[in-house]
N, C-alpha and C positions, 0 to 999 in steps of 0.2 A: 426220658423224663422221670424224675423220681415219684413213686407211688407211695401216698403214707398209708398207714397200718389199716385204717378204717376203710378205706378204698379198696385195698387189697383184700380184705376180709369179705366185702362186698362181691368182688369178682370171683372168688372162690366159692362163694355161696351160690351165686347165679350158675356157675358151670357146674357145680355138684347137682342142683336142682334140675336144671335144664338137659345136661348131658350125661350125669352119673359118673363124673370124672373128677379129680383131683387136680387143681392147678399147682403146677410146680414153679413157674415164673410168669411174670407179667409185665409189659412194658407200654407206655403210651406210643402210638404211632402217628395219630393223624394231628393236624393244626386246623381242622375245619372250625366255622364260626357257629354251628349249628348243635354241635355235638362232640363227644369224646369217643374215641376209638383207641381200643387196645389189643395187643397181640399177646394171647395167653398160650401157654404151653401146658399140656396136661399131662398126667402121670403114664399115659399110653404113647407119648412122644407127638401126639397129634397137636397141629396149630390151629387156633381158631381166632377170627376177629371179634371181639365184642364191644358193641356200640351202645354208649349210653347216651338217650336223646334229651334234647331241652325241651322243656314244657313252662310255660307262663300263663297265669289267668287272662292276660291281656291277648294271647295269641291262641286262637282257637283250632290251629292247624294241628292234626294227629300225625306228626312226623313219623313215629314208629310204624304204625299200621299202614300208612300210605308206603312207605319202603318197603317193608316186609312182604306184603300182600303182592305188592307190585312186582318185585323180584321172584316172588313165588310163581305167579302168573307167567311170567317171561321165560323162567327156567322151565315149566311145565310145556311151554311152547318151543322147547329146543333151542332157544337163545342162549348162547354161551360165552358171550364177551361180557358177563357180569359176574359178580360174586354170587354163591350159591347160598341161599337163605337156609339156616338150619334149625333156629328155635328162637321163640321170642318169649318174653315175660312182661307181660302189660302192666302187672303190679308194680314192677321195679323200673318200668319204662325203658327197657332195654332188649337187645336182639343179639343173637349169635350168627355169624356169617363165615364162609368159607374165607381163611386168611389168604390173601394175594401176596406172594412174596415178590416184590418188585420195586419200582421208583417211580417218583412223580415225574411228569413230562414237562421240560422247559420248552415254553412257546417258541424259543428260537431253535429247537432242535427238531421241530414238527417237520416232516416230510409230506411229498405227494402220495406216498403209500399211506401215512397216516390219514390224510384228509379222505381217501378213499375209504378206509376203515370207519371212519366217523359216518360217512355218507350210507354205506353198506348197512350200518346198524339202525340209522334212521329210516332207511328202506324197509327193512324188517320189522320195524314196529309200523310203517304205514301199512305194510301188508297183513300184520296181525290186527290191526284196526279194523279190518274188513271183515274179521270173524264175528259172528253173533255173541260170541261169549265176552268179547271185548266190551260190550255195551255195560257190562256191570261195573266197569272201572268208572273212578271219580274223574271229574274235570281236573286238570293240572292247577296248581296254586295261581292264584290271580289270572286264571285264563279269560280273555276277553274275546267274545266272538262277533263283535262289530267294531268297527272304527271309533264309533260313538263311546262304546264301552272303554276303549283304551285311553281315550281323552277324559272320561269321567274316573278311571283309576289314577291318573296323573294328577286330576284335580285335588282327588282324596289325599293323596300323598302330600301334595303342596298345601293343603288346608291344614293338614295334622302338623307340619312343621311351623307354618306361619302362627297357628294359635298357640304353640308351646312357648310359653313366657319364661325366660330365665335370663337373668342379667349376667354381663361377662363379656369380655373383648369379643370372644369368638362368637356367641351367640348374636352380638350385634353385627358381625361380619356375616353371618348367615343370613340375617333378615334382610341386610342391604343387597347380598348377592340376589337373593330372591325375588325382592321387590324390583331392583334396578336392572338386572341381567336375565335372570331367569323368565320372570313372567311376560316381559315384552316379546322374547323370542317365542314363548310358549304360544302367545296369542298370534303370532305372524305363521308359526307353522300350522297350527290349527285351521287358520284361513285358508293356508296354501291347500291342506289336505283337503278341505270341501271343494275346492276348487277342482284339485286334481281327481278327485271322487266323480265329479260332475263330468270333466273330459274324458275320463276312462269309462263312463256308464257303469261306475261301481257303486252300489249302496252306501251311504255313509250310517244308516241306521239298521238295516236288516241284519238278521242273526246269520251267521255262516252256517250252510247245511251241514250236518254231520258227515255226508260224504265227502266234504272238502277239509274236514278236521283230520287229526292224526294223534296216535299217541305219542308223548314226548316226556322226556326225564324233566323238561321245563329248564332247569338250571344246566344246559348240556353244553360240553366243551372239554377240550383237554386239561383244565384246570381241576376237573373231576374224574381223571382217568389216571391209570398206572399202567406201564410198561413192564410186564412180567419177566421172569428169568427166561421165557422162551421169545422175548421180543414181541410177543402180542399185546395189543391194547384191551384193557379191561375197563369197561367204565363203571364209575360208582357214584354213589350220592342219588338216591332217588326219592329223597324226602318229598318233592314237589311233583312227582310224577302224574300223569293223566291226560286227559283229552285236551288238546290246544290247537291253537291256530299255526299251520306251519310256517307262515309268514313271521310269526314271533319266533319260533324255533332258529329259523334263519338269521334273523336280525340279531338275537341274543347270542349266537354263535360267533357272529362277526364283532358285535359291541362290547361283550364282556372285558372288564379291564384288565383280567389275567389272561386274555386271549389275543397278545400280541404278536400274532403270526405275520408272516411275510404277505404282502399284498398279492403276489401271484398265487399263493395258495388260499387266499381268500376267495379269489376270482374262481380259481378250480373249484373250489367247494360250491359256490353258487352256480357254476355251470352244471355240475353234477347233480345238484339236487333238482335244479328245473328239469334236466333230463328225466331223473327217476320219479320225479312228482309231477309229470306232465299231464296226467289226469285231474290235477285239482285246478278248477277254472280260477282264472285270472291271478294266479299265484305270483307270476313276475310283475303284475302291475300292483297288486296289492303290497307286496314286499317294497316297491319304491314309495308306495304312499306312506306305509306304516313305519318305515325304518327311521325316520328323524324323530317320530314319536316314541319310540322304543330307545332312542338315544337321550331325548329328554327325561324318559322313566328313569334311565340309569343315572342320570344326574341326581335326581332324588334318593334313589337307592343308595348311592354313595355317601349320602347325608344321613343315613339311619342312625348313625351312631350319635346323633345329636337328640334321640329320644331316649329316655331312661331304660325301657323295657330292652333296647337293642344293645345297650352297655351290659345290661345284665346277661343276655344271651351270650355276649363275647365273653365275659367274665366266666361264665358256666364252661365254656369251649376251651378255656384256659389260656386267652389272649394274655401276652405278656407285658403289654403296653401299660405302664402304671401312671404316665403322665397323660391325664385326659384332655388337658388344653391342646397338648401336642398331638394326640390322636385327631381331635376334631380340626385342628388347623390341616393336618394332612388330608382329612377326608374332604376339607372345602377345597382344597387344591386340586384333588383328583375331579371333583365335581366340576369346577372351573374348566379343567382341561377337556372333559367331556363336552360341556356347552360349547366350547370353542371348536371341536369337532363338528358338532350339529350345525355350528353358524357357517363353517366353510362347505356346507352342502353335501356332507356326507360323500365324500369321494369314495369311500369304501365301494359305492354301488355303480360307478362309472361302468362296470361290466354289465348292466343290466340297460343301459341305453341303447 
């Protein structure tokens, strides 16, 4: 992607200030929705990844500090399936990382070995979470440590979409979908979750003990990974990293729209996680209870673009979609598809029965 002169000057200034090096070339590398990442080559022939982070006054998340300090902590603790953090510039809201030479991972190409790599990384994070030094790390973005909190989070997202008033065909379609399809199913799933909690003797309200939490990238999956030149998997994007419920980590890995991996690989992932996380109390039972809730949450995440602040974020990240109406229509179709999967009873979890 072509870089304009003002941006090129910014990249050069950052590298000079942080690395003491001159930039000889730069190119856009990522298509993320929260940031822009560039490969910069310096006069010593070294390559770096320079990441510019999105910030909006309506979003209080400190993506830069969360990602950089998290990767620093993981790197200090000998975890190497991540990019090495090198330097950050708080004033310019950017950071420099090790450049990973590789390619994105097509979900159709994921293998059993890849699944084992993902589980091994999560296992290392779980083990690291037992260190006292990990207590200083923040909670993951939108971490919910009770089933009640998950439902409250969905309620908040739903309310935000319902109260946003804008005319037009696609906004009318949005409100019809939320009122006539999403809301009734949400009510049904809430009632079923409460009943399942009672049947499994799991608290609906109690906060998950720290011993049953884990460190998590939050937005974890092969959509946020690269296969490097040595065919190793490197996990990227730690803007939401922190303490989380492992039941959410499992659910999101399976539910993410970009994670269309084969059913047998999903089952393999679940089996390995339950083996490696066996000391987490009631994990299997809680996953079965919260899985449809996170499916419903994903329905609403897919509708983020209907809110102005999320359109601004996509524009910052370089989204090439110029036709907003077409974008909104596409996101509504995705949300309806996700809702349909929830209605089917979340067959992805047949392996947990």
